[in-house]
C-alpha positions in Angstrom: 0.0 0.0 0.0 1.0 3.6 -0.5 -0.4 6.6 1.4 0.7 10.1 2.3 0.9 9.6 6.1 1.4 6.2 7.8 0.0 6.5 11.3 1.0 3.8 13.8 -1.6 3.5 16.6 -5.4 3.8 16.5 -5.9 5.4 19.8 -7.3 9.0 20.2 -4.1 10.6 18.9 -3.8 8.5 15.8 -7.5 8.7 14.9 -7.7 12.4 15.6 -4.7 13.1 13.4 -6.2 11.1 10.6 -9.4 13.1 11.0 -7.7 16.5 10.9 -5.5 15.5 7.9 -8.5 14.2 6.0 -10.2 17.6 6.4 -7.3 19.0 4.5 -7.4 16.4 1.8 -4.4 14.4 3.0 -4.7 10.6 2.9 -3.5 8.4 5.7 -3.6 4.7 6.7 -3.7 3.7 10.4 -2.2 0.4 11.7 -2.9 -0.9 15.2 -1.5 -3.8 17.3 -4.7 -4.3 19.3 -8.2 -5.2 18.2 -10.8 -2.4 17.7 -12.8 -3.8 20.6 -9.8 -3.6 22.9 -8.9 -0.1 21.9 -12.5 1.2 22.4 -13.0 -0.5 25.7 -9.8 0.3 27.6 -10.3 2.6 30.6 -8.2 5.7 30.5 -8.6 9.4 31.0 -11.9 11.1 31.8 -11.2 14.8 32.1 -11.1 17.0 29.0 -9.5 20.5 29.1 -11.3 23.4 27.5 -8.9 23.4 24.6 -9.6 19.7 23.9 -13.3 20.3 23.9 -13.0 23.3 21.6 -10.8 21.4 19.2 -13.1 18.3 19.0 -16.1 20.6 18.5 -14.4 22.6 15.7 -13.4 19.3 14.1 -17.0 18.2 13.9 -16.6 15.6 16.7 -18.6 17.4 19.4 -22.2 16.4 19.0 -22.3 13.6 21.6 -19.7 15.3 23.7 -22.0 18.3 24.0 -25.0 16.1 24.8 -23.4 13.7 27.2 -20.3 15.4 28.5 -20.5 16.8 32.0 -19.0 20.3 32.4 -17.3 21.0 35.7 -16.3 24.4 37.0 -13.5 23.1 39.2 -12.3 20.6 41.8 -12.2 20.1 45.6 -8.9 19.9 47.5 -9.2 18.1 50.8 -7.2 17.1 53.8 -8.5 15.9 57.2 -11.3 18.1 58.5 -11.0 20.6 55.6 -12.4 20.7 52.0 -12.0 23.7 49.7 -13.5 24.3 46.3 -11.4 25.9 43.5 -13.7 27.5 40.9 -11.7 27.4 37.6 -14.3 29.5 35.8 -14.1 32.3 38.3 -10.3 32.1 38.3 -9.5 31.7 34.6 -12.8 31.7 32.6 -12.2 28.1 31.6 -13.8 24.8 32.6 -13.2 21.1 32.2 -15.6 18.4 31.0 -16.0 14.9 32.3 -16.2 12.6 29.2 -14.3 9.3 29.2 -11.5 8.5 26.7 -13.6 5.5 25.8 -16.3 7.8 24.5 -13.8 10.0 22.6 -12.4 6.8 21.0 -15.9 5.7 19.9 -16.7 9.1 18.5 -13.5 9.1 16.5 -14.0 5.6 15.3 -17.5 6.4 14.1 -16.3 9.5 12.3 -13.5 7.7 10.6 -15.8 4.9 9.5 -18.1 7.4 7.9 -15.1 8.9 6.0 -13.9 5.5 4.8 -10.7 5.6 6.8 -8.4 2.6 6.3 -7.5 1.2 9.7 -5.7 -2.2 9.9 -6.1 -3.7 13.4 -4.3 -6.6 15.1 -1.0 -6.2 13.2 2.3 -7.5 14.6 6.0 -7.2 14.0 5.7 -3.5 13.0 9.0 -1.9 11.9 9.9 1.5 10.6 12.4 2.0 7.8 14.3 4.8 5.9 13.1 7.5 8.2 15.9 9.8 7.2 14.7 9.8 3.6 11.6 11.3 1.9 10.4 7.7 1.2 9.9 6.1 4.6 7.9 2.9 4.9 6.5 0.6 7.5 6.4 -3.2 7.5 4.2 -5.4 9.6 2.4 -8.7 9.6 -1.4 -8.5 9.2 -3.9 -10.4 11.3 -3.9 -13.3 8.7 -0.1 -13.7 9.2 0.8 -12.1 5.9 3.7 -9.7 5.5 2.7 -6.2 4.4 4.4 -3.0 3.5 3.1 0.6 3.8 4.9 3.3 1.8 4.4 6.9 2.8 5.8 10.4 2.7 5.6 10.7 6.5 5.3 8.3 9.4 3.7 9.3 12.7 4.1 7.3 15.9 1.0 7.4 18.1 1.6 3.9 19.4 2.3 4.7 23.1 5.1 3.7 25.3 5.4 0.1 24.2 5.2 0.6 20.4 8.1 0.6 18.0 8.1 4.3 17.1 9.8 5.7 20.1 12.8 3.3 19.8 13.0 4.0 16.0 14.7 7.3 16.9 18.4 6.3 16.9 19.8 6.2 20.4 22.5 8.7 19.6 19.9 11.2 18.4 17.5 11.1 21.4 17.5 12.1 25.0 15.2 10.8 27.7 14.2 11.9 31.2 12.1 9.8 33.5 11.0 9.4 37.1 9.3 6.4 38.7 7.2 7.3 41.7 7.2 5.0 44.8 3.5 4.3 44.7 0.7 3.3 42.3 -3.0 3.9 41.9 -5.6 1.3 42.6 -8.4 2.4 40.2 -12.0 1.2 40.4 -15.2 1.8 38.5 -18.5 1.7 40.5 -22.1 1.5 39.2 -23.2 4.2 41.6 -24.1 7.9 41.1 -21.2 10.2 42.2 -21.3 11.3 45.8 -20.0 14.7 44.8 -20.7 17.5 42.3 -17.0 18.0 41.5 -13.9 15.8 41.7 -12.3 15.5 45.1 -8.5 15.3 45.5 -7.9 14.2 49.0 -4.6 14.2 51.0 -4.8 11.7 53.9 -2.1 10.2 56.2 -3.2 6.8 54.9 -2.5 7.9 51.3 -4.1 9.9 48.5 -7.6 9.3 47.2 -9.6 10.7 44.3 -13.3 10.7 43.7 -14.0 11.2 40.0 -16.9 10.1 37.8 -17.7 8.9 34.3 -21.4 9.8 34.1 -24.4 10.5 36.3 -24.6 6.8 37.2 -20.9 5.7 37.1 -18.2 6.8 39.6 -14.5 6.4 39.3 -12.2 6.2 42.3 -8.5 5.9 42.9 -6.5 5.0 46.0 -2.7 5.5 46.5 -1.2 2.0 47.1 2.3 0.5 47.2 3.9 -0.2 43.8 3.8 -4.0 44.3 0.1 -4.1 45.1 -1.9 -7.2 44.1 -5.5 -6.3 43.2 -6.6 -9.6 44.7 -5.6 -8.3 48.1 -8.2 -5.5 47.9 -11.8 -6.8 48.4 -14.7 -4.6 47.6 -15.3 -4.1 51.3 -11.7 -3.0 51.9 -11.8 -0.6 49.0 -15.0 1.1 50.2 -13.6 1.3 53.8 -10.4 3.0 52.6 -12.3 5.4 50.3 -14.6 6.4 53.2 -11.7 7.1 55.5 -9.6 9.0 53.0 -12.4 11.0 51.4 -13.9 12.0 54.8 -17.2 10.1 55.0 -19.3 11.8 57.7 -17.1 14.9 57.7 -19.4 18.0 57.9 -22.3 15.7 57.0 -20.8 14.5 53.6 -21.7 10.9 52.8 -19.9 8.5 50.4 -22.4 6.1 48.7 -21.0 2.7 47.9 -22.1 0.5 45.0 -21.1 -2.5 42.9 -17.5 -2.4 41.6 -17.2 -3.4 38.0 -13.4 -2.9 37.4 -10.2 -2.9 39.4 -6.7 -2.2 38.2 -3.3 -1.0 39.5 -1.7 1.9 37.6 2.0 2.6 38.1 3.0 6.2 38.4 5.8 7.6 36.3 7.0 10.6 34.3 8.8 10.2 31.0 9.8 12.6 28.2 11.8 11.8 25.1 13.1 14.4 22.7 13.2 15.2 19.9 9.7 14.4 18.9 10.7 14.4 15.3 13.5 12.4 13.5 13.6 12.8 9.7 10.2 11.9 8.4 9.1 10.3 11.7 7.0 12.4 14.1 6.0 11.3 17.6 2.7 12.2 19.4 1.1 11.4 22.7 2.5 8.6 24.9 5.0 7.6 22.3 6.9 10.7 23.4 5.8 11.4 26.9 4.1 9.9 29.9 2.7 11.9 32.9 1.2 10.6 36.2 -2.6 11.0 35.9 -2.9 13.3 38.9 -3.1 16.4 36.8 -5.4 15.0 34.1 -2.9 15.8 31.3 -2.3 12.6 29.4 -5.1 12.6 26.8 -5.1 16.4 26.6 -1.4 16.5 26.0 -1.8 14.0 23.1 -4.6 16.1 21.6 -2.4 19.2 21.9 0.4 17.4 20.1 -1.9 16.5 17.2 -3.3 20.0 17.1 0.3 21.2 16.3 1.2 18.3 14.1 -1.8 18.3 11.7 -1.1 21.9 10.3 2.6 21.2 10.3 2.1 18.1 8.1 -0.4 20.0 5.9 2.2 22.7 5.2 4.8 20.1 4.4 2.8 17.9 2.2 0.6 20.4 0.4 2.8 23.4 0.2 6.3 22.0 0.5 6.8 24.3 3.5 9.2 22.5 5.9 9.2 25.2 8.6 6.3 24.1 10.8 7.3 20.4 10.6 10.9 21.2 11.6 9.6 23.4 14.5 7.1 20.8 15.7 9.3 19.1 18.3 10.5 22.3 20.0 6.9 23.8 19.9 5.3 20.6 21.3 8.0 20.1 24.0 7.3 23.5 25.6 3.8 22.4 26.5 5.0 18.8 27.3 7.4 20.1 29.9 4.9 22.5 31.4 2.4 19.7 31.8 5.1 17.3 33.0 5.9 19.8 35.8 2.3 20.4 36.7 1.6 16.6 36.9 4.7 16.1 39.1 3.6 19.0 41.3 0.1 17.8 41.8 1.4 14.3 42.5 4.0 15.2 45.0 1.7 17.6 46.8 -1.0 15.0 47.3 0.7 11.6 47.7 1.9 10.8 51.2 5.1 9.1 52.4 6.5 7.9 55.7 8.4 11.3 56.1 6.6 13.5 58.6 8.6 16.6 57.4 7.3 16.0 53.9 3.7 15.7 55.2 3.9 19.2 56.8 5.3 20.7 53.6 2.4 19.2 51.6 -0.2 20.5 54.1 1.4 23.9 53.9 1.3 23.9 50.2 -2.4 22.8 50.2 -3.3 25.6 52.6 -1.5 28.1 50.4 -3.2 26.9 47.2 -6.6 27.1 48.7 -6.2 30.4 50.5 -4.1 32.4 48.0 -5.8 33.6 44.8 -2.5 33.5 43.0 -1.9 29.9 44.1 -5.4 28.9 43.2 -5.2 30.7 39.8 -1.9 28.9 38.9 -3.5 25.5 39.6 -6.7 26.4 37.7 -4.8 27.7 34.7 -2.8 24.5 34.4 -5.6 22.1 35.2 -8.2 23.6 32.9 -5.6 23.8 30.2 -3.4 26.3 28.5 -4.4 27.4 25.0 -3.3 25.2 22.1 0.1 26.4 20.9 1.3 27.6 24.3 
């Protein structure tokens, strides 16, 4: 096969890029290791920044988002005996929307189906070739075991941290920075209406807890746990007991309503950045180039911001022969990447507890400052609700 842009990875970044390129008359083919059912069902992010909502709407992908998304003005920050609301709209004029990544994925899939997008699922042995030339190509084995080759003018890696694109950048040409955090998240889905109108980020001596939601009938919760945690050690009863303690059940009359748990998983916490995000005719977007801990709700939004820069850069390159935006893509994207990496690290280290009592007092001091200082609150709100695309 031959196409203009070969996209590796059919997650939100890959499908959104194909959608935006198609709007400019640029052809693409998407290949994906997993099945479509797996990609559409995996539980990931649930908070969309204002910029992400605006971009999806402008791209014609906002109908169901507008109907079913749940706008939120802010979040609660909490520690024992205290809970404070930060109103992002008052502070910055920007809000966030609760709308699961699974729903974004389904919307993108439906739109690409309607456009006749070619997506090849369940491929294996994907390899990238001749990236330093203007005739790169990708080889893979299709789901029938047959070898295949995809020739293109540009290859884009949207295949996450375990795909081949990241490592296709020669070791001598790349730099990486990473940090593994000494804790993980135990995430659960519950078939119960949220017990709060806004997300609750709770600092507690037993460990961090987060009350999020996916809809008016489905709640999402997270508990800080050790990195070697076995999900089997956490019964439903133990999870609800820990959530009630850390989220302050009974505090000032607030009640946590339990319900049936439908999903449990452990998520390691890490930060990772690789640069450059471009090597020859290979461009990286999303988790292929960077990973952030989920505390700041940046992962999906950062991938969308990458694609929002990359789509016009590739349009200029392929339709006008203008190399400038494509050559600037990595540096432009990395400014936002590092800002979001810092914010995610800051939120994570402010809220997750350790055995160090000195660190605990520093965290509480920072929480008091953020919730009592307009400047502190505005800084958190500006980063959480999202900086403008192109920042």
